[in-house]
MIBAKE-523680 format. One record per residue (C-alpha): x, y, z; residue in one letter; residue number from 0. Coordinates in Angstrom, 2 decimals. Layout:
         X         Y         Z   resn   resi
         X         Y         Z      a    NUM
...
***
This chain:
         X         Y         Z   resn   resi
    -27.86     50.56     20.62      m      0
    -30.47     49.52     23.23      p      1
    -33.41     47.43     22.21      n      2
    -36.30     49.90     22.15      t      3
    -38.88     47.14     21.79      r      4
    -38.10     45.64     25.16      g      5
    -37.90     41.99     26.05      s      6
    -40.99     40.28     27.46      p      7
    -38.93     37.23     28.34      n      8
    -37.93     37.52     32.02      p      9
    -35.02     35.10     31.46      n     10
    -33.10     37.69     29.39      i     11
    -31.80     40.70     31.37      p     12
    -32.15     44.09     29.63      p     13
    -28.38     44.56     29.45      e     14
    -27.96     41.35     27.38      e     15
    -29.22     43.19     24.31      g     16
    -26.22     45.49     24.54      l     17
    -23.73     42.61     24.53      k     18
    -25.07     40.06     22.06      k     19
    -26.94     40.13     18.78      k     20
    -30.47     38.80     19.04      k     21
    -30.67     35.11     17.95      p     22
    -32.69     34.30     14.81      p     23
    -36.41     33.60     15.03      a     24
    -37.57     30.02     15.34      c     25
    -39.19     28.18     12.41      d     26
    -42.67     28.21     13.97      s     27
    -42.72     31.97     14.54      c     28
    -41.33     32.67     11.07      k     29
    -44.00     30.46      9.49      a     30
    -46.79     32.33     11.34      r     31
    -45.08     35.70     10.68      r     32
    -45.16     36.77     14.33      v     33
    -42.50     38.32     16.51      l     34
    -40.28     35.68     18.13      c     35
    -38.47     36.04     21.45      h     36
    -35.73     33.39     21.13      p     37
    -33.70     32.29     24.13      t     38
    -29.94     31.75     24.34      t     39
    -29.95     28.74     26.67      d     40
    -31.56     26.26     24.27      g     41
    -35.06     26.41     25.82      t     42
    -38.16     26.94     23.60      p     43
    -39.35     30.47     22.94      c     44
    -42.42     31.71     24.90      p     45
    -44.78     31.45     21.89      r     46
    -43.83     27.79     21.23      c     47
    -44.33     27.01     24.92      i     48
    -47.75     28.68     24.75      e     49
    -48.75     26.78     21.59      k     50
    -47.18     23.50     22.73      g     51
    -45.18     23.15     19.50      t     52
    -41.59     21.99     19.00      k     53
    -39.24     24.97     18.85      c     54
    -36.57     24.53     16.16      t     55
    -34.37     27.04     14.39      t     56
    -32.89     26.43     10.94      t     57
    -29.79     28.56     10.22      p     58
    -30.08     30.75      7.15      v     59
    -27.00     31.15      4.97      t     60
    -26.64     34.77      3.91      r     61
    -24.93     36.04      0.79      g     62
    -24.96     34.85     -2.81      r     63
    -26.39     31.31     -3.17      p     64
    -23.92     28.68     -4.44      p     65
    -24.17     27.45     -8.01      k     66
    -25.69     24.04     -8.55      k     67
    -22.96     21.35     -8.62      h     68
    -23.28     18.75    -11.34      l     69
    -20.69     16.37     -9.91      g     70
    -18.20     16.88    -12.74      v     71
    -14.51     17.23    -12.01      v     72
    -13.54     20.80    -13.00      p     73
    -11.42     21.12    -16.13      a     74
     -9.10     23.57    -14.39      t     75
     -7.79     23.50    -10.83      p     76
     -9.69     25.67     -8.33      p     77
     -8.25     28.92     -7.09      s     78
     -6.10     29.01     -4.01      a     79
     -8.76     30.88     -2.05      s     80
    -11.20     28.01     -2.57      e     81
     -8.81     25.28     -1.46      s     82
     -9.10     24.32      2.19      e     83
     -7.88     21.26      4.12      p     84
    -10.41     18.51      4.69      l     85
    -11.97     18.47      8.13      s     86
    -14.80     16.78      9.91      s     87
    -16.79     20.03     10.03      t     88
    -16.96     20.54      6.29      g     89
    -14.77     21.06      3.25      s     90
    -14.99     22.78     -0.11      p     91
    -15.83     19.47     -1.80      y     92
    -17.00     21.25     -4.94      d     93
    -13.46     22.38     -5.68      s     94
    -12.02     18.87     -5.60      i     95
    -14.52     16.96     -7.71      g     96
    -16.83     15.77     -4.92      l     97
    -20.52     16.32     -4.46      l     98
    -21.38     18.09     -1.19      p     99
    -22.69     15.79      1.56      p    100
    -26.45     15.77      1.91      q    101
    -26.69     14.12      5.32      e    102
    -25.29     14.84      8.74      s    103
    -23.08     11.76      8.26      t    104
    -21.15     13.74      5.61      r    105
    -20.30     10.94      3.20      l    106
    -18.13     12.03      0.31      l    107
    -19.99     11.46     -2.94      e    108
    -17.53     11.03     -5.79      l    109
    -18.38     12.34     -9.22      s    110
    -18.70      9.69    -11.97      p    111
    -15.76     11.17    -13.87      e    112
    -13.49     10.90    -10.87      l    113
    -14.62      7.33    -10.14      v    114
    -13.87      6.30    -13.72      h    115
    -10.42      7.92    -13.60      h    116
     -9.53      6.22    -10.32      l    117
    -10.71      2.83    -11.58      f    118
     -8.43      3.19    -14.61      e    119
     -5.53      4.09    -12.31      c    120
     -6.10      0.92    -10.29      f    121
     -5.04     -1.29    -13.22      a    122
     -1.45     -0.06    -12.70      h    123
     -1.26     -1.34     -9.10      l    124
     -0.12     -4.84     -8.10      p    125
     -3.35     -5.31     -6.12      q    126
     -5.32     -5.30     -9.38      y    127
     -4.06     -8.83    -10.14      s    128
     -5.40    -10.37     -6.93      h    129
     -7.36    -13.56     -7.76      p    130
    -10.30    -12.51     -5.58      m    131
    -10.66     -9.14     -7.32      f    132
    -13.08     -9.51    -10.23      r    133
    -12.21     -6.30    -12.01      g    134
    -14.32     -6.91    -15.11      n    135
    -17.43     -7.59    -13.03      i    136
    -16.92     -4.44    -10.96      l    137
    -16.31     -2.42    -14.13      r    138
    -19.59     -3.67    -15.65      k    139
    -21.45     -2.90    -12.43      a    140
    -20.09      0.64    -12.32      l    141
    -20.79      1.15    -16.00      s    142
    -24.39     -0.02    -15.56      s    143
    -25.01      2.77    -13.03      v    144
    -23.10      5.37    -15.07      s    145
    -20.17      5.23    -12.61      w    146
    -22.35      6.53     -9.78      k    147
    -20.68      4.61     -7.00      i    148
    -23.45      5.17     -4.45      h    149
    -25.91      3.17     -6.58      q    150
    -23.99     -0.11     -6.28      l    151
    -25.05     -2.94     -3.99      t    152
    -23.60     -2.60     -0.46      p    153
    -20.78     -5.13     -0.91      q    154
    -19.81     -3.85     -4.36      q    155
    -19.99     -0.32     -3.03      r    156
    -17.44     -1.18     -0.33      v    157
    -15.17     -2.85     -2.87      l    158
    -15.41      0.13     -5.21      a    159
    -14.56      2.53     -2.39      h    160
    -11.51      0.42     -1.49      c    161
    -10.40      0.60     -5.13      v    162
    -10.96      4.34     -5.20      v    163
     -8.99      4.88     -1.99      a    164
     -6.06      2.78     -3.21      l    165
     -6.04      4.51     -6.58      s    166
     -6.00      7.89     -4.90      a    167
     -2.45      7.07     -3.80      s    168
     -1.21      7.25     -7.41      i    169
     -3.79      9.44     -9.16      s    170
     -2.51     12.53    -10.96      y    171
     -5.92     14.26    -11.10      d    172
     -6.17     17.67     -9.43      h    173
     -9.29     16.42     -7.63      a    174
     -6.90     14.28     -5.59      i    175
     -3.72     16.37     -5.69      l    176
     -5.33     19.75     -5.14      g    177
     -3.57     22.99     -5.99      i    178
     -0.25     22.83     -7.80      g    179
      1.44     21.20    -10.78      p    180
      0.37     17.73    -11.83      q    181
      1.59     15.10    -14.30      p    182
     -0.17     14.97    -17.65      a    183
     -0.30     11.17    -17.40      s    184
      1.63      8.22    -15.99      f    185
      3.88      8.48    -19.05      a    186
      4.88     12.08    -18.29      d    187
      8.66     11.70    -18.20      r    188
      9.13     15.31    -17.19      s    189
      7.78     14.24    -13.77      v    190
      8.43     10.50    -13.48      f    191
     12.17     10.34    -14.01      m    192
     15.18      9.11    -12.10      q    193
     16.47     11.59     -9.55      g    194
     13.12     13.39     -9.22      a    195
     11.81     14.47     -5.83      d    196
      8.08     13.68     -5.85      l    197
      7.38     14.11     -2.14      r    198
      5.30     17.25     -2.67      s    199
      2.70     15.16     -4.51      y    200
      2.37     12.83     -1.52      g    201
      1.88     15.76      0.84      v    202
     -0.80     17.29     -1.38      r    203
     -2.75     14.07     -1.84      r    204
     -2.63     13.06      1.84      a    205
     -5.86     14.83      3.01      p    206
     -7.97     13.37      0.22      m    207
     -6.37      9.93      0.55      y    208
     -7.08      9.85      4.30      r    209
    -10.67     10.98      3.73      a    210
    -11.27      8.24      1.16      l    211
     -9.67      5.63      3.43      c    212
    -11.90      6.71      6.30      a    213
    -14.96      6.49      4.08      q    214
    -14.01      3.01      2.88      a    215
    -13.49      1.91      6.49      l    216
    -16.85      3.25      7.57      r    217
    -18.74      1.64      4.69      l    218
    -16.93     -1.66      5.27      a    219
    -18.03     -1.69      8.91      c    220
    -21.61     -0.76      8.02      e    221
    -21.83     -3.51      5.37      a    222
    -20.40     -6.14      7.73      g    223
    -17.91     -7.52      5.21      i    224
    -15.96     -9.12      8.06      l    225
    -18.79    -11.57      8.65      l    226
    -19.92    -12.88      5.25      e    227
    -17.47    -14.89      3.10      p    228
    -17.59    -13.89     -0.57      s    229
    -15.09    -13.04     -3.26      e    230
    -15.95     -9.34     -3.11      d    231
    -15.70     -9.27      0.68      n    232
    -12.40    -11.15      0.63      a    233
    -10.96     -8.66     -1.86      a    234
    -12.30     -5.74      0.20      s    235
    -10.72     -7.12      3.38      c    236
     -7.42     -7.56      1.55      f    237
     -7.53     -3.96      0.32      f    238
     -8.63     -2.66      3.72      m    239
     -5.64     -4.32      5.37      q    240
     -3.37     -2.43      2.99      f    241
     -5.20      0.85      3.65      l    242
     -4.75      0.32      7.41      e    243
     -0.99     -0.40      7.29      i    244
     -0.01      3.13      8.30      e    245
     -1.85      2.81     11.63      k    246
      0.74      0.28     12.89      e    247
     -1.86     -1.48     15.05      a    248
     -0.98     -4.50     17.18      t    249
     -3.82     -6.52     15.63      s    250
     -4.77     -7.12     12.00      r    251
     -8.54     -7.75     11.92      p    252
     -8.87     -7.21      8.17      w    253
     -6.09     -9.68      7.40      a    254
     -7.66    -12.26      9.72      v    255
    -11.05    -11.84      8.04      a    256
     -9.42    -11.96      4.60      y    257
     -7.82    -15.34      5.27      f    258
    -10.99    -16.62      6.92      s    259
    -12.99    -15.76      3.80      h    260
    -10.35    -17.25      1.49      v    261
    -10.30    -20.53      3.43      r    262
    -14.09    -20.79      3.31      a    263
    -14.16    -20.11     -0.43      i    264
    -11.18    -22.35     -1.25      a    265
    -12.84    -25.28      0.53      a    266
    -15.51    -25.32     -2.19      s    267
    -13.07    -25.35     -5.11      w    268
    -12.97    -28.41     -7.34      n    269
     -9.58    -30.11     -7.01      d    270
     -9.73    -31.42    -10.57      t    271
    -10.28    -27.98    -12.10      n    272
     -7.61    -25.91    -10.38      v    273
     -6.54    -23.05    -12.63      d    274
     -2.71    -23.12    -12.76      p    275
     -2.55    -19.39    -13.42      l    276
     -4.68    -18.64    -10.36      h    277
     -2.43    -20.91     -8.30      a    278
      0.56    -18.85     -9.42      v    279
     -1.13    -15.58     -8.50      m    280
     -2.20    -16.99     -5.13      w    281
      1.37    -18.01     -4.37      n    282
      2.59    -14.51     -5.14      s    283
      0.01    -12.75     -2.95      f    284
      0.46    -15.19     -0.08      l    285
      4.17    -14.46     -0.27      m    286
      3.66    -10.67     -0.19      l    287
      1.36    -11.02      2.82      e    288
      3.93    -13.17      4.65      a    289
      6.72    -10.69      3.91      l    290
      4.57     -7.85      5.22      e    291
      3.91     -9.66      8.50      t    292
      7.54    -10.49      9.30      i    293
      8.53     -6.92      8.48      g    294
      6.21     -5.74     11.26      s    295
      6.75     -8.78     13.55      r    296
      3.15     -9.94     13.28      h    297
      2.35    -13.67     13.19      p    298
      2.19    -15.23      9.73      v    299
     -1.49    -16.10      9.32      l    300
     -1.13    -18.59      6.47      i    301
     -0.42    -22.18      7.50      s    302
      1.25    -24.89      5.42      h    303
     -2.09    -26.61      4.88      n    304
     -3.63    -23.31      3.81      d    305
     -0.91    -22.94      1.19      q    306
     -1.66    -26.39     -0.19      l    307
     -5.42    -25.79     -0.13      l    308
     -5.20    -22.45     -1.91      i    309
     -2.30    -22.87     -4.30      s    310
     -2.31    -26.59     -5.08      g    311
      0.32    -29.29     -4.71      n    312
      3.55    -28.84     -2.77      e    313
      6.54    -27.95     -4.98      p    314
      9.97    -29.54     -4.97      l    315
     12.07    -28.99     -1.83      p    316
     14.36    -26.00     -2.18      l    317
     17.48    -28.17     -2.52      q    318
     15.88    -30.26     -5.27      n    319
     14.63    -27.12     -6.99      l    320
     18.16    -25.71     -7.03      f    321
     19.53    -28.91     -8.53      e    322
     16.79    -28.98    -11.17      t    323
     17.47    -25.39    -12.18      v    324
     21.19    -26.06    -12.22      q    325
     20.71    -29.04    -14.54      t    326
     18.37    -27.05    -16.77      t    327
     20.85    -24.20    -17.10      m    328
     23.64    -26.62    -18.03      r    329
     21.74    -28.50    -20.70      t    330
     19.81    -25.62    -22.29      a    331
     20.60    -22.14    -23.46      k    332
     19.69    -19.40    -21.01      l    333
     16.01    -18.58    -21.60      q    334
     13.85    -16.04    -19.81      p    335
     11.00    -18.55    -19.64      h    336
     13.05    -20.65    -17.23      t    337
     12.51    -17.85    -14.73      v    338
      8.76    -17.91    -15.19      f    339
      8.57    -21.64    -14.57      r    340
     10.45    -21.66    -11.28      i    341
      8.79    -18.59     -9.76      m    342
      5.66    -20.38     -8.40      p    343
      7.92    -22.72     -6.40      s    344
     10.04    -19.77     -5.28      v    345
      6.93    -17.92     -4.07      f    346
      5.79    -20.99     -2.14      f    347
      9.15    -21.44     -0.40      h    348
      9.46    -17.75      0.48      i    349
      6.11    -17.94      2.26      t    350
      7.25    -21.09      4.07      r    351
     10.53    -19.45      5.13      l    352
      8.65    -16.42      6.48      c    353
      6.50    -18.71      8.59      r    354
      9.57    -20.62      9.78      q    355
     11.30    -17.37     10.71      l    356
      8.27    -16.11     12.61      s    357
      7.50    -19.28     14.54      e    358
     11.03    -20.40     15.42      a    359
     13.07    -17.19     15.73      i    360
     11.40    -13.76     15.78      i    361
      7.86    -14.47     17.03      g    362
      6.60    -13.49     20.46      d    363
      6.84    -17.00     21.88      f    364
     10.24    -17.67     20.31      a    365
     11.56    -14.41     21.75      r    366
     10.79    -15.64     25.28      r    367
     13.02    -18.68     24.75      q    368
     16.80    -18.92     24.35      p    369
     17.84    -18.37     20.77      l    370
     17.41    -21.51     18.68      n    371
     20.76    -21.46     16.87      e    372
     19.89    -24.59     14.93      t    373
     16.82    -22.87     13.50      a    374
     18.91    -19.81     12.60      v    375
     21.53    -21.96     10.85      t    376
     18.93    -23.92      8.89      e    377
     17.14    -20.72      7.93      f    378
     20.35    -19.11      6.64      l    379
     21.16    -22.26      4.67      s    380
     17.83    -22.12      2.89      e    381
     18.26    -18.42      2.19      l    382
     21.62    -19.28      0.63      t    383
     19.90    -21.82     -1.63      l    384
     17.33    -19.20     -2.58      l    385
     20.10    -16.77     -3.44      h    386
     21.92    -19.44     -5.46      s    387
     18.80    -20.00     -7.56      i    388
     18.56    -16.28     -8.13      r    389
     22.19    -16.13     -9.28      c    390
     21.61    -19.00    -11.71      l    391
     18.72    -17.33    -13.51      v    392
     19.86    -13.73    -12.97      f    393
     23.69    -13.74    -13.18      p    394
     25.42    -10.97    -11.20      p    395
     25.75     -7.74    -13.16      d    396
     29.07     -6.53    -14.42      e    397
     30.46     -3.50    -12.60      p    398
     29.75      0.00    -13.89      n    399
     26.80     -1.10    -16.03      t    400
     23.14     -0.67    -15.42      a    401
     22.37     -4.26    -16.37      s    402
     24.77     -6.63    -18.05      a    403
     22.55     -9.63    -17.43      d    404
     21.91    -11.41    -20.76      p    405
     18.22    -11.59    -19.88      l    406
     17.99     -7.83    -19.79      f    407
     19.90     -6.87    -22.92      q    408
     18.12     -5.40    -25.90      g    409
     16.69     -8.26    -27.95      s    410
     13.75     -9.12    -30.19      p    411
     11.86    -10.28    -27.11      q    412
      8.76     -8.29    -26.34      t    413
      8.73     -5.49    -23.84      r    414
      6.21     -7.41    -21.73      s    415
      8.69    -10.25    -21.33      t    416
     11.24     -7.81    -19.95      h    417
      8.71     -6.40    -17.51      l    418
      7.88     -9.89    -16.23      h    419
     11.56    -10.64    -15.77      l    420
     12.00     -7.35    -13.99      r    421
      9.17     -8.17    -11.57      a    422
     10.58    -11.66    -10.95      s    423
     14.08    -10.38    -10.22      a    424
     12.73     -7.72     -7.88      g    425
     10.65    -10.27     -5.99      t    426
     13.62    -12.54     -5.32      m    427
     15.86     -9.67     -4.20      v    428
     13.32     -7.88     -2.00      f    429
     12.06    -11.06     -0.32      s    430
     15.53    -12.26      0.70      r    431
     16.44     -8.81      1.99      t    432
     13.23     -8.48      4.00      t    433
     13.85    -11.79      5.74      m    434
     17.50    -10.99      6.48      l    435
     16.63     -7.59      7.95      l    436
     13.94     -9.16     10.15      a    437
     16.46    -11.71     11.41      l    438
     19.10     -9.02     11.99      h    439
     16.68     -6.90     14.03      r    440
     15.89     -9.90     16.23      e    441
     19.55    -10.77     16.78      l    442
     20.36     -7.12     17.53      a    443
     17.49     -7.07     20.05      h    444
     18.79    -10.20     21.77      r    445
     22.40     -8.96     21.74      a    446
     21.37     -5.65     23.31      a    447
     19.52     -7.28     26.19      r    448
     22.03    -10.12     26.78      a    449
     23.73    -10.03     30.23      p    450
     27.49     -9.57     30.50      t    451
     28.02    -11.96     33.41      t    452
     30.70    -14.63     33.39      m    453
     30.11    -18.25     32.51      g    454
     27.88    -20.00     30.04      q    455
     25.39    -17.11     29.79      v    456
     28.16    -14.77     28.63      a    457
     29.29    -17.39     26.13      w    458
     25.75    -17.56     24.72      a    459
     25.71    -13.77     24.40      a    460
     28.93    -13.92     22.40      e    461
     27.37    -16.50     20.12      r    462
     24.37    -14.22     19.51      v    463
     26.69    -11.31     18.74      e    464
     28.69    -13.47     16.32      l    465
     25.51    -14.49     14.51      l    466
     24.39    -10.87     14.40      r    467
     27.63     -9.78     12.72      r    468
     27.34    -12.58     10.17      q    469
     23.74    -11.71      9.36      v    470
     24.69     -8.04      9.20      r    471
     27.15     -8.72      6.38      e    472
     24.59    -10.82      4.52      l    473
     22.01     -8.06      4.97      a    474
     24.41     -5.43      3.63      f    475
     25.04     -7.53      0.55      f    476
     21.29     -7.97      0.02      a    477
     20.63     -4.26      0.53      v    478
     23.24     -3.48     -2.12      e    479
     21.36     -5.75     -4.54      e    480
     18.18     -3.78     -3.90      i    481
     20.05     -0.52     -4.45      a    482
     21.05     -1.84     -7.87      h    483
     17.46     -2.70     -8.82      t    484
     16.44      0.87     -7.93      l    485
     18.29      2.10    -11.02      l    486
     15.29      0.93    -13.07      v    487
     12.36      1.40    -10.66      p    488
      8.74      0.38    -11.14      s    489
      6.98      3.01     -9.08      l    490
      3.73      1.08     -8.37      p    491
      5.74     -1.87     -7.03      h    492
      7.95      0.38     -4.88      l    493
      4.94      2.18     -3.42      t    494
      2.46     -0.70     -3.07      h    495
      4.54     -3.86     -2.67      a    496
      7.97     -2.96     -1.30      y    497
      7.48      0.31      0.54      r    498
      8.07     -1.29      3.95      g    499
     11.20     -3.02      2.69      a    500
     12.57      0.26      1.30      l    501
     12.09      2.06      4.60      v    502
     13.63     -0.86      6.51      a    503
     16.64     -0.88      4.17      c    504
     17.13      2.86      4.52      a    505
     16.99      2.70      8.32      q    506
     19.38     -0.27      8.33      f    507
     21.84      1.69      6.19      c    508
     21.76      4.58      8.65      l    509
     22.06      2.38     11.74      d    510
     24.96      0.39     10.27      e    511
     26.40      3.16      8.09      a    512
     29.77      2.60      6.45      e    513
     31.47      5.30      4.33      p    514
     32.34      2.86      1.54      e    515
     28.62      2.14      1.05      r    516
     27.60      5.77      0.62      v    517
     26.36      5.02     -2.91      g    518
     23.84      2.55     -1.49      v    519
     22.55      5.14      0.96      i    520
     22.22      7.67     -1.85      e    521
     20.21      5.17     -3.91      a    522
     17.71      4.69     -1.09      f    523
     17.39      8.43     -0.54      a    524
     16.48      8.79     -4.21      g    525
     14.03      5.88     -4.05      a    526
     12.22      7.36     -1.05      l    527
     11.85     10.63     -2.95      k    528
     10.10      8.69     -5.70      l    529
      7.94      6.78     -3.22      v    530
      6.97     10.18     -1.83      g    531
      4.71     10.54     -4.87      y    532
      2.24      8.30     -3.03      s    533
      3.27      8.35      0.63      w    534
      5.19     10.73      2.82      t    535
      8.39      8.95      4.02      p    536
      9.05      8.77      7.79      p    537
      9.84     12.21      9.14      a    538
     13.46     13.20      8.68      g    539
     14.56      9.91      7.09      l    540
     15.42     11.33      3.67      v    541
     17.16     14.32      5.23      e    542
     19.32     12.05      7.42      r    543
     20.24      9.92      4.42      l    544
     21.19     12.98      2.38      e    545
     23.18     14.48      5.24      a    546
     25.27     11.31      5.47      y    547
     25.76     11.27      1.70      v    548
     26.85     14.91      1.62      d    549
     29.42     14.20      4.31      t    550
     30.94     11.06      2.79      h    551
     30.24     11.18     -0.95      r    552
     33.26     11.06     -3.22      v    553
     31.49     11.10     -6.61      a    554
     27.82     11.58     -7.55      p    555
     25.65      8.53     -8.16      l    556
     25.56      7.47    -11.81      q    557
     21.98      7.27    -13.08      l    558
     21.47      4.90    -16.01      f    559
     18.54      5.01    -18.36      e    560
     17.42      1.96    -20.29      i    561
     14.95      2.77    -23.03      s    562
     13.10     -0.52    -22.52      t    563
     12.31      0.42    -18.91      w    564
     11.95      4.17    -19.00      r    565
      8.31      4.11    -17.89      d    566
      8.03      4.10    -14.11      m    567
      4.37      3.11    -14.52      f    568
      4.58      0.05    -16.78      p    569
      1.41     -1.16    -18.44      a    570
     -0.55     -3.92    -16.66      p    571
      0.91     -7.40    -17.14      l    572
     -0.23     -9.20    -20.26      a    573
     -2.40    -12.22    -19.50      s    574
     -0.82    -14.35    -22.24      d    575
      2.62    -13.95    -20.70      l    576
      1.29    -14.54    -17.19      m    577
      0.38    -18.04    -18.36      e    578
      4.09    -18.78    -18.69      l    579
      4.34    -18.77    -14.90      f    580
      2.03    -21.77    -14.81      a    581
      4.20    -23.90    -17.13      m    582
      6.26    -26.69    -15.52      p    583
      9.98    -27.03    -16.03      l    584
     10.90    -29.09    -19.08      g    585
      7.96    -27.99    -21.23      q    586
      9.01    -26.74    -24.71      p    587
      9.48    -23.01    -25.10      e    588
      6.57    -21.15    -26.71      p    589
      7.21    -19.62    -30.09      e    590
      7.33    -15.91    -30.78      g    591
      8.34    -14.66    -27.33      l    592
***
């Protein structure tokens, strides 16, 4: 219908009224209750030009006004019509336990109930035990502001957001998972059980997890945590590096800043008051960082001097450690506490071997040089010693049993002791396998690019291929050991400590597939389905594993259930038992364990 009132603005042709709806009146004209003649090209209206005022237009939302949001996570999941994917242009935050953004920056404001839930989830993750993370202090700070995360100091706010983002990867709350079924708790055995396919949970949590990671990244950059050494900033940098793993970047700025902060803080420590328990925990986290770097072919950032500065005195050489353990096992009855006492030295040597592997064999500079066969031979010899120590304290299991190791049989020992042993065994198996797979990838790379010409060059290529085949067999044996540990999985460790190793093992099994090892491939397919609770596995990997299993499987995989280890989310490690890791060999056994 034509506009009968006409248009005094010469910039708008008469026929425009037939094509487009008239834009809303500007704020100035509405305030003075006069007729506005808005333009469509962004220029001020004629009345604002005449008055010399700024012409702005505030959009008016029509329809029923929204109910006031109190920031409380809904007791029941929102309806499907209210659930929309997160986007940069806006999301139905009310339906997922988030307060709507009040600024154009669109920060997600988490409700206190959701923050408290995510903080409690964090205690189940390995990262909770990091020496730089002062969980009790952060808990008190959050409690003092009624769990309103935005009221924390800038550095604590960044740390809390890192914790929240990490916890979102295991949370079972519908505010994180969105629409669909959810576990009642971490002890819900109807969900967390062997053989379950939990990948749908990872898909559902992915939008919220990415949004929380992005928010943590933004706040970390705004607070400048890369520049100021402090315990909170070091912990935040450590967590940020983990949150950024999926990006597969060529540089690792958060890891570099993390070690820079740690070095600066460690330099002020009193040598005479070194906490043995903290030294143990430092050794374990330095080891996990080193394993992560060689898995992605990044340089190992921790030097030998850094290890000594952070974790204390140098342990026995690996050969001497093996002989000491061997003597101890001969003269004393097999005791689980023997494992605890050697683990700090094992952690130290694993970190050292990762650095040796990176600098002498698989690193960028080493790759430009002819293969150092002496370095490869020495490295394999030390891995053999490491495996021998593992076999002494964790004897090989009998066939067709879930765990015939005397350390893992039902006994009066506490459940916490079993969980510590389980973590120790997993560490030794996963670390050796990660290093062997990294070495195998390097040898395969060199063998593939080696020339086939006659003479000494061809002879060197044959030597590389021979080493590759030898390492391949060792890697297969190590991968089989991991497959056995997957019969009693600890889901937080699989998802947040060994996820990269699991994917590498699965890809190795497919690349070097052998029909007689179909059970191993099936075990990794099942493990990746469990890991899918937190992260979506690489596209098509599980399907390829299952396709190979379906083609070559003779009998279904036997799943064993051990009542002691039925919980895939074991309780946080007891501090009294953690002290056993700081006890030297030869000290009398504690009573009552």
